[in-house]
C-alpha positions in Angstrom: -61.9 1.2 -44.2 -62.9 -0.1 -40.8 -61.2 -3.4 -41.6 -57.9 -1.8 -42.3 -58.1 0.3 -39.1 -58.9 -2.8 -37.1 -56.0 -4.7 -38.6 -53.5 -1.8 -37.8 -54.8 -1.4 -34.3 -54.6 -5.2 -33.7 -51.0 -5.2 -34.9 -50.1 -2.3 -32.7 -51.7 -4.1 -29.7 -49.8 -7.3 -30.4 -46.6 -5.3 -30.7 -47.4 -3.6 -27.4 -47.8 -7.0 -25.8 -44.5 -8.0 -27.2 -42.9 -5.0 -25.6 -44.5 -5.8 -22.3 -43.3 -9.4 -22.4 -39.8 -8.3 -23.3 -39.8 -5.9 -20.3 -40.9 -8.7 -18.0 -38.3 -11.0 -19.4 -35.6 -8.7 -17.8 -36.8 -9.9 -14.4 -35.8 -13.5 -15.1 -32.2 -14.4 -15.4 -31.3 -15.7 -18.9 -34.8 -15.2 -20.3 -33.6 -12.6 -22.9 -30.9 -15.0 -24.0 -33.5 -17.7 -24.9 -34.6 -18.0 -28.5 -37.9 -16.3 -27.7 -36.1 -13.5 -25.9 -33.7 -13.0 -28.8 -36.6 -13.0 -31.3 -38.5 -10.4 -29.2 -35.3 -8.4 -28.8 -34.7 -8.2 -32.5 -38.2 -6.8 -32.9 -38.5 -4.6 -29.9 -35.0 -3.2 -29.4 -35.0 -1.1 -32.6 -38.2 0.6 -31.4 -36.9 1.1 -27.8 -33.5 2.4 -28.8 -34.5 6.0 -29.6 -36.3 6.3 -26.4 -33.3 5.0 -24.4 -31.1 7.6 -26.1 -33.2 10.5 -24.8 -34.6 9.2 -21.5 -31.9 8.2 -19.0 -32.6 5.5 -16.4 -33.8 6.7 -13.0 -31.4 4.8 -10.7 -31.7 1.2 -11.9 -35.2 1.7 -13.4 -35.4 2.2 -17.2 -38.7 4.1 -17.9 -38.1 4.4 -21.6 -40.3 1.3 -22.3 -43.2 3.0 -20.5 -42.8 6.1 -22.7 -42.6 3.8 -25.7 -45.9 2.1 -24.8 -47.5 5.5 -24.2 -46.3 6.5 -27.7 -47.9 3.4 -29.2 -51.2 4.2 -27.4 -51.1 7.8 -28.7 -50.3 6.5 -32.2 -53.4 4.3 -32.0 -55.6 7.2 -30.9 -54.1 9.4 -33.7 -54.9 6.7 -36.2 -58.5 6.6 -34.9 -58.8 10.3 -35.6 -57.3 10.0 -39.0 -59.5 7.0 -40.0 -62.6 8.7 -38.6 -62.0 11.8 -40.7 -61.3 9.7 -43.8 -64.5 7.9 -43.3 -66.4 11.2 -43.2 -64.7 12.4 -46.4 -65.4 9.1 -48.3 
């Protein structure tokens, strides 16, 4: 059970790093148009899209990725609670 939890948490952490890298790529002209930027965009944009629909930019700053990263962190903590309770039952 711990192995499954560790794998899921590791995947969420890797995905979070991908979101952070994708955010930083917006600071460099043409970075998102590179093959790596397009690959990350195809993975990250579907996750960020719902947040962007509900959270408008503040001036020129898009805070939706921050909310998305907080959501991933909360999901990790929620999974920890679920797996902890499952390990008690089993």
